[in-house]
OpenMM code with the backbone's topology and positions (N, CA, C; nanometers):
from openmm import Vec3, app, unit

residues = "UNK UNK UNK UNK UNK UNK UNK UNK UNK UNK UNK UNK UNK UNK UNK UNK UNK UNK UNK UNK UNK UNK UNK UNK UNK UNK UNK UNK UNK UNK UNK UNK UNK UNK UNK UNK UNK UNK UNK UNK UNK UNK UNK UNK UNK UNK UNK UNK UNK UNK UNK UNK UNK UNK UNK UNK UNK UNK UNK UNK UNK UNK UNK UNK UNK UNK UNK UNK UNK UNK UNK UNK UNK UNK UNK UNK UNK UNK UNK UNK UNK UNK UNK UNK UNK UNK UNK UNK UNK UNK UNK UNK UNK UNK UNK UNK UNK UNK UNK UNK UNK UNK UNK UNK UNK UNK UNK UNK UNK UNK UNK UNK UNK UNK UNK UNK UNK UNK UNK UNK UNK UNK UNK UNK UNK UNK UNK UNK UNK UNK UNK UNK UNK UNK UNK".split()
positions = [
    Vec3(0.0852, -0.1297, 0.0005),
    Vec3(0.0008, 0.0189, 0.0044),
    Vec3(0.0867, 0.1294, 0.0084),
    Vec3(0.1888, 0.1328, 0.0762),
    Vec3(0.2654, 0.2513, 0.0906),
    Vec3(0.3440, 0.2960, -0.0261),
    Vec3(0.3895, 0.1779, -0.0812),
    Vec3(0.4718, 0.1987, -0.2150),
    Vec3(0.3684, 0.2620, -0.3267),
    Vec3(0.2507, 0.2043, -0.3348),
    Vec3(0.1561, 0.2719, -0.4383),
    Vec3(0.1258, 0.4179, -0.3997),
    Vec3(0.1065, 0.4323, -0.2614),
    Vec3(0.0654, 0.5588, -0.2364),
    Vec3(0.1759, 0.6801, -0.2625),
    Vec3(0.3105, 0.6161, -0.2478),
    Vec3(0.4397, 0.7177, -0.2893),
    Vec3(0.4010, 0.7388, -0.4443),
    Vec3(0.3870, 0.6553, -0.5078),
    Vec3(0.3887, 0.6594, -0.6582),
    Vec3(0.2767, 0.7401, -0.6842),
    Vec3(0.1543, 0.7488, -0.6254),
    Vec3(0.0490, 0.8255, -0.6624),
    Vec3(0.0785, 0.9746, -0.6181),
    Vec3(0.1451, 0.9987, -0.4997),
    Vec3(0.1791, 1.1442, -0.4831),
    Vec3(0.2763, 1.1917, -0.5554),
    Vec3(0.3729, 1.1150, -0.6145),
    Vec3(0.4817, 1.1614, -0.7150),
    Vec3(0.4142, 1.2024, -0.8249),
    Vec3(0.3146, 1.1169, -0.8634),
    Vec3(0.2316, 1.1483, -0.9967),
    Vec3(0.1608, 1.2761, -0.9718),
    Vec3(0.1071, 1.3125, -0.8663),
    Vec3(0.0320, 1.4194, -0.8289),
    Vec3(0.1289, 1.5490, -0.8426),
    Vec3(0.2408, 1.5243, -0.7808),
    Vec3(0.3415, 1.6400, -0.7998),
    Vec3(0.3768, 1.6659, -0.9407),
    Vec3(0.3997, 1.5590, -1.0440),
    Vec3(0.4300, 1.5833, -1.1464),
    Vec3(0.3064, 1.6535, -1.2227),
    Vec3(0.1862, 1.6216, -1.1868),
    Vec3(0.0729, 1.7110, -1.2424),
    Vec3(0.0665, 1.8516, -1.2055),
    Vec3(0.1083, 1.8744, -1.0813),
    Vec3(0.1089, 2.0048, -1.0413),
    Vec3(0.2225, 2.0744, -1.1100),
    Vec3(0.3471, 2.0156, -1.1332),
    Vec3(0.4494, 2.0775, -1.1964),
    Vec3(0.4415, 2.1045, -1.3314),
    Vec3(0.3379, 2.0250, -1.3958),
    Vec3(0.2973, 2.0398, -1.5329),
    Vec3(0.1992, 2.1291, -1.5525),
    Vec3(0.1229, 2.1853, -1.4441),
    Vec3(0.0114, 2.2730, -1.4479),
    Vec3(-0.0956, 2.2037, -1.5116),
    Vec3(-0.1294, 2.0585, -1.4916),
    Vec3(-0.2141, 1.9947, -1.5628),
    Vec3(-0.3628, 1.9758, -1.4826),
    Vec3(-0.4611, 2.0566, -1.5082),
    Vec3(-0.5803, 2.0350, -1.4616),
    Vec3(-0.6482, 1.9141, -1.4726),
    Vec3(-0.6305, 1.8579, -1.5960),
    Vec3(-0.6860, 1.7284, -1.6240),
    Vec3(-0.6207, 1.6171, -1.5585),
    Vec3(-0.4903, 1.6243, -1.5291),
    Vec3(-0.4281, 1.5002, -1.4501),
    Vec3(-0.4584, 1.5100, -1.3148),
    Vec3(-0.4805, 1.6322, -1.2632),
    Vec3(-0.5012, 1.6523, -1.1287),
    Vec3(-0.6405, 1.5927, -1.0938),
    Vec3(-0.7448, 1.6368, -1.1884),
    Vec3(-0.8815, 1.5729, -1.1758),
    Vec3(-0.8723, 1.4281, -1.1666),
    Vec3(-0.7916, 1.3586, -1.2552),
    Vec3(-0.8171, 1.2144, -1.2414),
    Vec3(-0.7390, 1.1605, -1.1292),
    Vec3(-0.6686, 1.2544, -1.0511),
    Vec3(-0.6012, 1.1753, -0.9446),
    Vec3(-0.6574, 1.2307, -0.8072),
    Vec3(-0.7759, 1.2993, -0.8045),
    Vec3(-0.8309, 1.3429, -0.6994),
    Vec3(-0.9617, 1.2693, -0.6403),
    Vec3(-0.9759, 1.2468, -0.5140),
    Vec3(-1.1125, 1.1795, -0.4873),
    Vec3(-1.1914, 1.2907, -0.4873),
    Vec3(-1.3385, 1.2388, -0.4944),
    Vec3(-1.4439, 1.3457, -0.5259),
    Vec3(-1.4555, 1.4322, -0.3993),
    Vec3(-1.4269, 1.3689, -0.2858),
    Vec3(-1.4308, 1.4532, -0.1479),
    Vec3(-1.2953, 1.5015, -0.1141),
    Vec3(-1.2157, 1.5448, -0.2189),
    Vec3(-1.0775, 1.5766, -0.1764),
    Vec3(-1.0757, 1.6939, -0.0900),
    Vec3(-0.9682, 1.7062, 0.0061),
    Vec3(-0.9699, 1.8086, 0.0968),
    Vec3(-0.8197, 1.8811, 0.0736),
    Vec3(-0.8244, 2.0127, 0.0441),
    Vec3(-0.7098, 2.0856, 0.0503),
    Vec3(-0.7047, 2.1817, 0.1686),
    Vec3(-0.5931, 2.1896, 0.2408),
    Vec3(-0.5635, 2.2523, 0.3538),
    Vec3(-0.4160, 2.3472, 0.3291),
    Vec3(-0.4648, 2.4734, 0.3262),
    Vec3(-0.3711, 2.5591, 0.3002),
    Vec3(-0.2582, 2.5807, 0.4273),
    Vec3(-0.1580, 2.6359, 0.4051),
    Vec3(-0.0725, 2.6821, 0.5284),
    Vec3(-0.1286, 2.7673, 0.6457),
    Vec3(-0.2193, 2.8484, 0.6117),
    Vec3(-0.3018, 2.9157, 0.7032),
    Vec3(-0.4080, 2.8448, 0.7757),
    Vec3(-0.4297, 2.6949, 0.7346),
    Vec3(-0.5408, 2.6295, 0.7913),
    Vec3(-0.6735, 2.6256, 0.7314),
    Vec3(-0.6777, 2.7164, 0.6212),
    Vec3(-0.7932, 2.7284, 0.5341),
    Vec3(-0.8247, 2.5991, 0.4514),
    Vec3(-0.9340, 2.5521, 0.4695),
    Vec3(-0.9718, 2.4198, 0.4056),
    Vec3(-1.0592, 2.4426, 0.2839),
    Vec3(-1.0429, 2.3671, 0.1725),
    Vec3(-1.1260, 2.3613, 0.0520),
    Vec3(-1.1728, 2.2304, 0.0195),
    Vec3(-1.2912, 2.2150, 0.0259),
    Vec3(-1.3703, 2.0846, 0.0155),
    Vec3(-1.4072, 2.0461, -0.1264),
    Vec3(-1.3923, 1.9191, -0.1690),
    Vec3(-1.4419, 1.8862, -0.2825),
    Vec3(-1.3367, 1.9084, -0.4049),
    Vec3(-1.3379, 1.7992, -0.5083),
    Vec3(-1.2777, 1.7988, -0.6295),
    Vec3(-1.3094, 1.9224, -0.7170),
    Vec3(-1.4298, 1.9536, -0.7337),
    Vec3(-1.4699, 2.0668, -0.8273),
    Vec3(-1.4077, 2.1964, -0.7623),
    Vec3(-1.4236, 2.2153, -0.6301),
    Vec3(-1.3813, 2.3367, -0.5828),
    Vec3(-1.2085, 2.3578, -0.5937),
    Vec3(-1.1585, 2.2439, -0.5747),
    Vec3(-1.0051, 2.2441, -0.5892),
    Vec3(-0.9493, 2.2459, -0.7264),
    Vec3(-1.0319, 2.1990, -0.8297),
    Vec3(-0.9819, 2.2194, -0.9699),
    Vec3(-1.0061, 2.3597, -1.0018),
    Vec3(-1.1172, 2.4341, -0.9580),
    Vec3(-1.1065, 2.5711, -0.9858),
    Vec3(-1.0030, 2.6575, -0.9124),
    Vec3(-0.9627, 2.6045, -0.7911),
    Vec3(-0.8497, 2.6735, -0.7185),
    Vec3(-0.7305, 2.6433, -0.7844),
    Vec3(-0.7228, 2.5241, -0.8299),
    Vec3(-0.5721, 2.5164, -0.9062),
    Vec3(-0.5786, 2.5896, -1.0376),
    Vec3(-0.6711, 2.6090, -1.1011),
    Vec3(-0.6768, 2.6803, -1.2297),
    Vec3(-0.6604, 2.8341, -1.2154),
    Vec3(-0.7085, 2.8783, -1.0903),
    Vec3(-0.6794, 3.0204, -1.0384),
    Vec3(-0.5454, 3.0265, -1.0165),
    Vec3(-0.4926, 2.9401, -0.9492),
    Vec3(-0.3565, 2.9575, -0.8923),
    Vec3(-0.2422, 2.9430, -1.0120),
    Vec3(-0.2675, 2.8600, -1.0962),
    Vec3(-0.1910, 2.8429, -1.2179),
    Vec3(-0.1826, 2.9674, -1.3024),
    Vec3(-0.3123, 3.0387, -1.3143),
    Vec3(-0.3195, 3.1821, -1.3823),
    Vec3(-0.2319, 3.2676, -1.3116),
    Vec3(-0.2181, 3.2625, -1.1913),
    Vec3(-0.1463, 3.3662, -1.1088),
    Vec3(-0.0091, 3.3314, -1.0909),
    Vec3(0.0274, 3.2113, -1.0873),
    Vec3(0.1679, 3.1452, -1.0638),
    Vec3(0.1897, 3.0435, -1.1771),
    Vec3(0.2096, 3.0868, -1.3041),
    Vec3(0.2198, 2.9793, -1.4123),
    Vec3(0.3257, 2.9063, -1.4089),
    Vec3(0.4326, 2.9496, -1.3524),
    Vec3(0.5498, 2.8387, -1.3233),
    Vec3(0.5574, 2.7846, -1.2016),
    Vec3(0.4748, 2.7650, -1.1267),
    Vec3(0.4678, 2.6980, -0.9894),
    Vec3(0.5224, 2.5690, -1.0127),
    Vec3(0.6303, 2.5429, -0.9059),
    Vec3(0.6871, 2.4191, -0.9057),
    Vec3(0.7200, 2.3583, -0.7622),
    Vec3(0.7084, 2.2335, -0.7406),
    Vec3(0.7502, 2.1734, -0.6279),
    Vec3(0.8659, 2.0808, -0.6450),
    Vec3(0.9709, 2.1128, -0.5509),
    Vec3(1.0856, 2.0482, -0.5557),
    Vec3(1.1043, 1.9484, -0.4431),
    Vec3(1.0915, 1.8191, -0.4625),
    Vec3(1.0854, 1.7299, -0.3681),
    Vec3(1.2234, 1.6803, -0.3181),
    Vec3(1.2630, 1.6900, -0.1919),
    Vec3(1.4055, 1.6617, -0.1267),
    Vec3(1.3903, 1.5528, -0.0484),
    Vec3(1.2717, 1.5265, 0.0179),
    Vec3(1.2610, 1.4327, 0.1083),
    Vec3(1.1124, 1.3606, 0.1134),
    Vec3(1.0966, 1.2274, 0.1247),
    Vec3(0.9728, 1.1480, 0.1192),
    Vec3(0.9637, 1.0600, 0.2419),
    Vec3(0.8570, 1.0593, 0.3098),
    Vec3(0.8297, 0.9827, 0.4257),
    Vec3(0.6790, 0.9286, 0.4004),
    Vec3(0.6678, 0.7896, 0.4326),
    Vec3(0.5249, 0.7204, 0.4225),
    Vec3(0.5047, 0.6388, 0.5105),
    Vec3(0.3676, 0.6233, 0.5552),
    Vec3(0.3335, 0.5204, 0.6377),
    Vec3(0.1834, 0.5114, 0.6109),
    Vec3(0.1797, 0.3737, 0.5443),
    Vec3(0.0535, 0.3288, 0.4826),
    Vec3(-0.0073, 0.4347, 0.3930),
    Vec3(-0.1286, 0.4882, 0.3876),
    Vec3(-0.1804, 0.5769, 0.2984),
    Vec3(-0.1267, 0.7370, 0.3092),
    Vec3(-0.0571, 0.7373, 0.3938),
    Vec3(-0.0120, 0.8948, 0.4264),
    Vec3(0.1441, 0.9008, 0.3793),
    Vec3(0.1726, 1.0106, 0.2984),
    Vec3(0.2872, 1.0356, 0.2493),
    Vec3(0.3142, 1.1754, 0.3014),
    Vec3(0.4442, 1.2140, 0.3410),
    Vec3(0.4821, 1.3526, 0.3792),
    Vec3(0.6082, 1.3724, 0.2861),
    Vec3(0.6015, 1.5031, 0.2230),
    Vec3(0.7188, 1.5404, 0.1362),
    Vec3(0.7602, 1.6749, 0.1819),
    Vec3(0.9068, 1.6736, 0.1773),
    Vec3(0.9675, 1.8060, 0.2197),
    Vec3(1.0476, 1.8379, 0.0987),
    Vec3(1.0561, 1.9738, 0.0990),
    Vec3(1.1299, 2.0434, -0.0071),
    Vec3(1.1232, 2.1818, -0.0311),
    Vec3(1.0964, 2.2241, -0.1354),
    Vec3(1.0640, 2.3726, -0.1622),
    Vec3(0.9609, 2.4030, -0.2721),
    Vec3(0.9057, 2.5130, -0.2569),
    Vec3(0.8003, 2.5555, -0.3595),
    Vec3(0.8507, 2.6797, -0.4196),
    Vec3(0.8303, 2.7118, -0.5409),
    Vec3(0.8696, 2.8170, -0.6089),
    Vec3(0.7738, 2.8519, -0.7248),
    Vec3(0.7822, 2.9910, -0.7441),
    Vec3(0.6898, 3.0325, -0.8664),
    Vec3(0.7134, 3.1972, -0.8857),
    Vec3(0.6415, 3.2354, -0.9755),
    Vec3(0.6400, 3.3880, -1.0076),
    Vec3(0.5000, 3.4264, -1.0210),
    Vec3(0.4636, 3.5230, -0.9388),
    Vec3(0.3183, 3.5822, -0.9433),
    Vec3(0.3227, 3.6969, -1.0890),
    Vec3(0.2251, 3.6640, -1.1464),
    Vec3(0.1892, 3.7682, -1.2647),
    Vec3(0.0247, 3.7850, -1.2697),
    Vec3(0.0138, 3.9145, -1.2982),
    Vec3(-0.1295, 3.9409, -1.3140),
    Vec3(-0.1454, 3.9878, -1.4650),
    Vec3(-0.0408, 3.9903, -1.5361),
    Vec3(-0.0612, 4.0346, -1.6722),
    Vec3(0.0297, 3.9344, -1.7718),
    Vec3(0.0500, 3.8189, -1.7233),
    Vec3(0.1080, 3.7253, -1.8106),
    Vec3(0.2551, 3.7179, -1.8289),
    Vec3(0.3234, 3.8288, -1.7559),
    Vec3(0.4717, 3.8426, -1.7917),
    Vec3(0.5444, 3.7945, -1.6553),
    Vec3(0.6396, 3.7165, -1.6713),
    Vec3(0.7143, 3.6716, -1.5473),
    Vec3(0.8290, 3.7437, -1.5153),
    Vec3(0.8226, 3.8351, -1.4232),
    Vec3(0.9349, 3.9274, -1.3933),
    Vec3(1.0148, 3.8690, -1.2746),
    Vec3(1.1428, 3.8730, -1.2864),
    Vec3(1.2384, 3.8303, -1.1858),
    Vec3(1.1895, 3.8721, -1.0529),
    Vec3(1.1706, 3.9948, -1.0132),
    Vec3(1.1374, 4.0573, -0.8976),
    Vec3(1.0152, 3.9860, -0.8122),
    Vec3(0.9233, 3.9228, -0.8998),
    Vec3(0.8082, 3.8751, -0.8619),
    Vec3(0.8188, 3.7109, -0.8354),
    Vec3(0.9527, 3.6751, -0.8315),
    Vec3(0.9735, 3.5204, -0.8227),
    Vec3(0.9980, 3.4952, -0.6848),
    Vec3(0.9522, 3.3775, -0.6130),
    Vec3(0.9759, 3.3534, -0.4713),
    Vec3(1.0116, 3.2057, -0.4684),
    Vec3(1.0832, 3.1556, -0.3711),
    Vec3(1.1224, 3.0047, -0.3375),
    Vec3(1.1344, 2.9893, -0.1989),
    Vec3(1.0429, 2.8907, -0.1342),
    Vec3(1.0433, 2.8899, 0.0036),
    Vec3(1.0326, 2.7371, 0.0319),
    Vec3(1.1184, 2.7179, 0.1553),
    Vec3(1.0956, 2.5693, 0.2174),
    Vec3(0.9614, 2.5521, 0.2258),
    Vec3(0.9185, 2.4205, 0.2128),
    Vec3(0.7715, 2.3525, 0.2151),
    Vec3(0.7908, 2.2174, 0.2470),
    Vec3(0.6572, 2.1914, 0.2983),
    Vec3(0.6358, 2.0408, 0.3335),
    Vec3(0.4756, 2.0139, 0.2897),
    Vec3(0.4494, 1.9037, 0.2514),
    Vec3(0.3238, 1.8619, 0.2094),
    Vec3(0.2737, 1.7256, 0.2833),
    Vec3(0.1611, 1.7182, 0.3489),
    Vec3(0.1062, 1.5901, 0.3966),
    Vec3(-0.0056, 1.5470, 0.3026),
    Vec3(0.0110, 1.4361, 0.2610),
    Vec3(-0.1087, 1.3700, 0.1701),
    Vec3(-0.1397, 1.2428, 0.2169),
    Vec3(-0.2919, 1.2214, 0.1969),
    Vec3(-0.3439, 1.1084, 0.2297),
    Vec3(-0.3995, 1.0448, 0.0947),
    Vec3(-0.3525, 0.9141, 0.0610),
    Vec3(-0.4063, 0.8604, -0.0603),
    Vec3(-0.4996, 0.7505, -0.0168),
    Vec3(-0.6214, 0.7463, -0.0808),
    Vec3(-0.7248, 0.6338, -0.0790),
    Vec3(-0.7648, 0.5835, -0.2162),
    Vec3(-0.7458, 0.4518, -0.2119),
    Vec3(-0.7978, 0.3751, -0.3401),
    Vec3(-0.7150, 0.4511, -0.4507),
    Vec3(-0.5954, 0.4823, -0.4475),
    Vec3(-0.4996, 0.5349, -0.5393),
    Vec3(-0.5232, 0.6721, -0.5925),
    Vec3(-0.5971, 0.7280, -0.5138),
    Vec3(-0.6294, 0.8780, -0.5461),
    Vec3(-0.5978, 0.9580, -0.4271),
    Vec3(-0.5538, 1.1112, -0.4544),
    Vec3(-0.5269, 1.1899, -0.3472),
    Vec3(-0.6657, 1.2366, -0.2731),
    Vec3(-0.6645, 1.2077, -0.1489),
    Vec3(-0.8004, 1.2606, -0.0661),
    Vec3(-0.7667, 1.3785, 0.0054),
    Vec3(-0.6228, 1.3962, 0.0452),
    Vec3(-0.6000, 1.5037, 0.1192),
    Vec3(-0.4523, 1.5611, 0.0660),
    Vec3(-0.4425, 1.6901, 0.0520),
    Vec3(-0.3279, 1.7774, 0.0202),
    Vec3(-0.3030, 1.8837, 0.1307),
    Vec3(-0.2161, 1.8641, 0.2006),
    Vec3(-0.2012, 1.9912, 0.3039),
    Vec3(-0.0697, 2.0348, 0.2992),
    Vec3(-0.0528, 2.1655, 0.2862),
    Vec3(0.0630, 2.2568, 0.2595),
    Vec3(0.0949, 2.3135, 0.3921),
    Vec3(0.2369, 2.3018, 0.4208),
    Vec3(0.3025, 2.3715, 0.5249),
    Vec3(0.4123, 2.4683, 0.4655),
    Vec3(0.4071, 2.5979, 0.4810),
    Vec3(0.4949, 2.6791, 0.4190),
    Vec3(0.4743, 2.8020, 0.4773),
    Vec3(0.5922, 2.8934, 0.4955),
    Vec3(0.5836, 3.0309, 0.5331),
    Vec3(0.5350, 3.1148, 0.4228),
    Vec3(0.4058, 3.1865, 0.4390),
    Vec3(0.3781, 3.2634, 0.3082),
    Vec3(0.4337, 3.3864, 0.3133),
    Vec3(0.5042, 3.4489, 0.4144),
    Vec3(0.5499, 3.5792, 0.4123),
    Vec3(0.6178, 3.6231, 0.2718),
    Vec3(0.7119, 3.5545, 0.2360),
    Vec3(0.7778, 3.5933, 0.1001),
    Vec3(0.6727, 3.6120, -0.0130),
    Vec3(0.5770, 3.5254, -0.0184),
    Vec3(0.4754, 3.5549, -0.1207),
    Vec3(0.3858, 3.6662, -0.0895),
    Vec3(0.3383, 3.6724, 0.0247),
    Vec3(0.2662, 3.7797, 0.0749),
    Vec3(0.3269, 3.9168, 0.0460),
    Vec3(0.4561, 3.9579, 0.0736),
    Vec3(0.5167, 4.0595, 0.0456),
    Vec3(0.5178, 4.1191, -0.1012),
    Vec3(0.5405, 4.0127, -0.1956),
    Vec3(0.5395, 4.0206, -0.3514),
    Vec3(0.4011, 4.0674, -0.3832),
    Vec3(0.2866, 3.9936, -0.3182),
    Vec3(0.1514, 4.0205, -0.3584),
    Vec3(0.1014, 4.1646, -0.3055),
    Vec3(0.1496, 4.1846, -0.1891),
    Vec3(0.1270, 4.3320, -0.1523),
    Vec3(0.1753, 4.4440, -0.2303),
    Vec3(0.2913, 4.4268, -0.2656),
    Vec3(0.3656, 4.5220, -0.3604),
    Vec3(0.3041, 4.5289, -0.5055),
    Vec3(0.2628, 4.4005, -0.5510),
    Vec3(0.1969, 4.4164, -0.6639),
    Vec3(0.0557, 4.4764, -0.6736),
    Vec3(0.0021, 4.4548, -0.5597),
    Vec3(-0.1441, 4.5233, -0.5431),
    Vec3(-0.1393, 4.6756, -0.5321),
    Vec3(-0.0180, 4.7299, -0.4771),
    Vec3(-0.0163, 4.8592, -0.4756),
    Vec3(0.0267, 4.9352, -0.5901),
    Vec3(0.0788, 4.8618, -0.6854),
    Vec3(0.1139, 4.9207, -0.8205),
    Vec3(-0.0063, 4.9658, -0.9141),
] * unit.nanometer
topology = app.Topology()
chain = topology.addChain("A")
for resn in residues:
    res = topology.addResidue(resn, chain)
    for name in ("N", "CA", "C"):
        topology.addAtom(name, app.Element.getBySymbol(name[0]), res)
């Protein structure tokens, strides 16, 4: 079970890194739960597909770099970094790029991702967004 869970999570990360809504859709349970670093929960596959679409529009080069993996049965924890560039006009400017240490807790059920929880310090991203909104 745990090896298949890890393979599922790796494929989920690949789908995120590719910005593929279709692949993410195929890999989420219908009752998928996303928990952001501030504890905000988004419930349901359709809500999260809309959320990922919005996020990929805002951060089109979003990437997860996995440096460590831990698993126990259907739970997989990843450590590494997340990075991307905020854009509101489609142009990727170096001053809007961020890279932060991150971790993700994932629960896999029947070969699909039921939970995706993000642990990251949002301050570097918040500072960029605040600057962009003032412009």
